[in-house]
C-alpha positions, 0 to 999 in steps of 0.5 A, a space after each residue: 546704509 546708502 547716502 543718497 539724497 531722496 526727493 519726495 514730491 507731495 501735491 496737496 489740496 485741502 487735506 491738512 489733517 491726512 497730510 499730517 499723517 503722511 508727513 509723520 510716516 516720512 519722519 519715521 523713515 529708517 533712512 534719514 537722508 531725504 527731502 520732503 517737498 510738499 506743493 499746495 494747490 492754494 488750499 482754503 483750509 489749514 493745510 499751509 499751517 500744518 506744513 509750516 508747523 512741520 517745516 519749522 521742526 524739520 529742515 528737510 521739509 520744503 513747502 511751496 504754494 502753487 504760483 501759476 496756472 493751471 490749478 491742479 495736482 499736475 502743476 503741483 507735481 511739476 513745481 515739486 520735481 523742478 525743485 528737487 535735488 535728490 539722486 532718486 525721486 518719488 511722487 506720493 499722494 497727501 492722504 496716504 501712508 508709507 511703511 517705516 522702511 520704504 525709503 530705506 529698501 527702495 533706495 537699496 534696491 536701486 543701489 543694487 540695480 544700477 542698470 535700471 531707471 526705475 523700480 516698483 514695490 508693492 502697494 495696497 489700498 486701505 480704509 482703516 489705518 488702524 488695520 493696514 493690509 499685509 502682502 498676504 491679505 486677499 485683494 488687489 496689490 499694486 507694484 507687483 509683477 516679474 520680468 514677463 509682465 508687459 506694463 504697457 499692456 496692463 496699463 492699456 487694459 486698465 490694470 494698474 500694475 504700476 502707479 506713480 507711488 509704487 515707484 522710485 526713479 532715478 531723478 535725472 532720467 525723469 526730469 524731462 518727462 513733464 506731468 501734462 497739465 491739460 490732463 485732469 483725470 487718469 493722470 497716473 496713467 498718463 505719466 506711466 505711459 509717458 515714462 514707458 514711451 521714453 524707454 526707461 528701464 524698469 524692474 519689479 522689486 519682488 519684495 514681499 512686504 507692502 511699503 505704500 498704503 493707498 487710502 480708499 474712501 468708502 464712498 468711491 465709485 466709478 460714476 463720480 465726478 472724478 470721471 464724468 464732469 464736463 472738464 474731465 470729459 474734455 480732458 479724457 478725449 484729449 488724453 485718449 487722442 494723445 495716447 493713440 497718436 503716440 501708439 500709432 508710432 509703434 510697430 505694434 500699434 494694432 495690438 496696442 490699440 486693441 488693448 486700449 479698447 479696454 480703456 475706451 469701454 470703461 470710460 464709455 460705461 461711466 458716461 452712460 451710467 451717468 446719463 448725460 447724452 451730450 457727453 456720451 455723444 461727444 465720446 462716440 465721436 471720438 471713438 469713430 475716429 480711432 475705433 470705427 468698428 467698435 464705434 458701431 457697437 458702442 453706438 448700439 449700446 448707447 441707444 439701447 441703454 442710455 434712455 433707460 431711466 432706472 440706473 440699476 436696470 441700465 447697468 445691467 443692460 449696459 454690462 450685459 450688452 458690452 460683454 456680448 459685443 466686446 468680450 465674447 471669450 469671457 461673456 459667460 463668467 462676466 455676465 454671471 458675475 454682473 447678474 449676481 451683483 445687481 440682483 443683490 443690489 435689487 434685493 437690497 433696495 
């Protein structure tokens, strides 16, 4: 077995109960040379006590409390990374789980591929920890691809083929890549794109085993405050502007800007469904700067959809108009799927 130190960084906030399960899954690792760096975002629950209880029993567990602004997981991740000492580093979430062989197989893969900077391993989401999904189960898998997979294209099109927790990095290659502490949403996207812009060499593991389990809440939805609060709307415009300005420096800018339009439309949908006109118009003003033709289409959609008070009908019209005006090649299948889903929603109500 390899003898490299692995640093695991986990930011946390008010989730002591679930964090304890993640810590347990780290302690159960078949690979034993690790340090677990937990950075608390000034929790108001029992999270500090939970971590300190583990730390007293296992010296490999290090606990920090965020001691500077701004508040948020981004700051906690930066603090954790700056206090890490491993040859390799992984950044996990506090409420998830990892397989018992996660570290062992990731480190072994990096040892066998000394020419790469980071690698991705299969992950899946779950809602019931008593029945964790396998690789062969139906549904979305993360961290899966091949040499032909264009990771940047996937990310720009909102397909998270690679997320930070699917990856193991050589620590020295990412120490100068900081998490942008102004970014309040789409944080994994921002970090993943920053890594690509730095030119780091990547490879998919091609493993057929899930080693990371992402906990998904039953009540998750795309119109939550995670995306449409005032703070996060402002952050999104900042992030999208930053991303497009970096893409401008590339020779394939036209292609990448077209791909990123998927992300633009996704955020626009979330804002229109939420129904706050000011936020929608602020976002449209941003779009006008970078997507002049698309701005006109979005403005038309906005005028037709946002004034409809019934949320279900607004969603139907919104999805229909977006399919027609933006994704004509897939219009028939998308509209058909949308109508089926929304019809079922209406019948249930």
